[in-house]
VMD Tcl script that draws the C-alpha trace (Angstrom):
set ca {
  {195.91 147.39 127.68}
  {199.27 145.81 128.48}
  {198.92 143.46 125.51}
  {198.41 146.48 123.25}
  {201.62 148.03 124.59}
  {203.54 144.80 123.96}
  {202.18 144.59 120.43}
  {203.23 148.19 119.81}
  {206.72 147.49 121.17}
  {207.05 144.42 118.93}
  {205.96 146.42 115.87}
  {208.51 149.12 116.67}
  {211.20 146.45 117.08}
  {210.35 144.94 113.69}
  {210.44 148.39 112.09}
  {213.86 149.15 113.57}
  {215.18 145.76 112.40}
  {213.80 146.38 108.91}
  {215.49 149.78 108.68}
  {218.78 148.30 109.96}
  {218.75 145.44 107.47}
  {217.89 147.84 104.63}
  {220.80 150.12 105.59}
  {223.21 147.20 105.85}
  {222.15 146.00 102.40}
  {222.75 149.46 100.95}
  {226.19 149.52 102.55}
  {227.08 146.13 101.11}
  {225.95 147.19 97.63}
  {227.97 150.43 97.89}
  {231.04 148.49 98.98}
  {230.72 146.16 96.00}
  {230.38 149.12 93.61}
  {233.43 150.81 95.12}
  {235.55 147.67 95.29}
  {236.72 147.84 91.70}
  {237.40 151.56 91.83}
  {239.25 151.57 95.17}
  {241.60 148.80 94.15}
  {242.47 150.37 90.80}
  {245.81 152.05 91.38}
  {246.80 152.07 87.70}
  {244.45 154.67 86.33}
  {244.50 155.00 82.58}
  {245.13 158.59 81.45}
  {242.43 158.27 78.78}
  {239.77 157.56 81.39}
  {240.37 160.56 83.67}
  {237.10 162.29 82.80}
  {235.21 159.00 83.04}
  {236.75 158.25 86.46}
  {236.04 161.78 87.71}
  {232.41 161.48 86.61}
  {232.12 158.10 88.32}
  {233.40 159.36 91.67}
  {231.22 162.45 91.33}
  {228.17 160.20 90.92}
  {229.25 158.07 93.88}
  {229.59 161.21 95.99}
  {226.19 162.54 94.88}
  {224.52 159.23 95.72}
  {226.06 159.28 99.18}
  {228.31 156.28 98.66}
  {231.44 158.41 99.10}
  {231.96 160.90 101.87}
  {233.38 164.32 101.04}
  {236.78 163.22 102.38}
  {236.76 160.01 100.31}
  {235.68 161.98 97.22}
  {238.54 164.47 97.59}
  {241.05 161.66 98.14}
  {239.87 159.75 95.05}
  {239.81 162.93 92.97}
  {243.38 163.79 93.98}
  {244.51 160.26 93.19}
  {243.00 160.49 89.70}
  {244.41 163.92 88.96}
  {247.89 163.16 90.31}
  {248.39 159.95 88.31}
}
mol new
graphics top color blue
foreach p $ca { graphics top sphere $p radius 0.5 }
foreach p [lrange $ca 0 end-1] q [lrange $ca 1 end] { graphics top cylinder $p $q radius 0.2 }
display resetview
């Protein structure tokens, strides 16, 4: 009976590690996607609609928080 409990604990531990690694990978991918956009301070006036659509998609996918979305949107519109 105790062996069964240990096996169950080990399986739960592996599951938690799997979920953690998956989340970390998603965070790394999101950071790479946002890297080019965040560092772009010289926004071309011709690409305003394209940039707004891109940050909207990032926000919808959960890669940008509401606060980050508003900040990026204001930066685009004010430049």
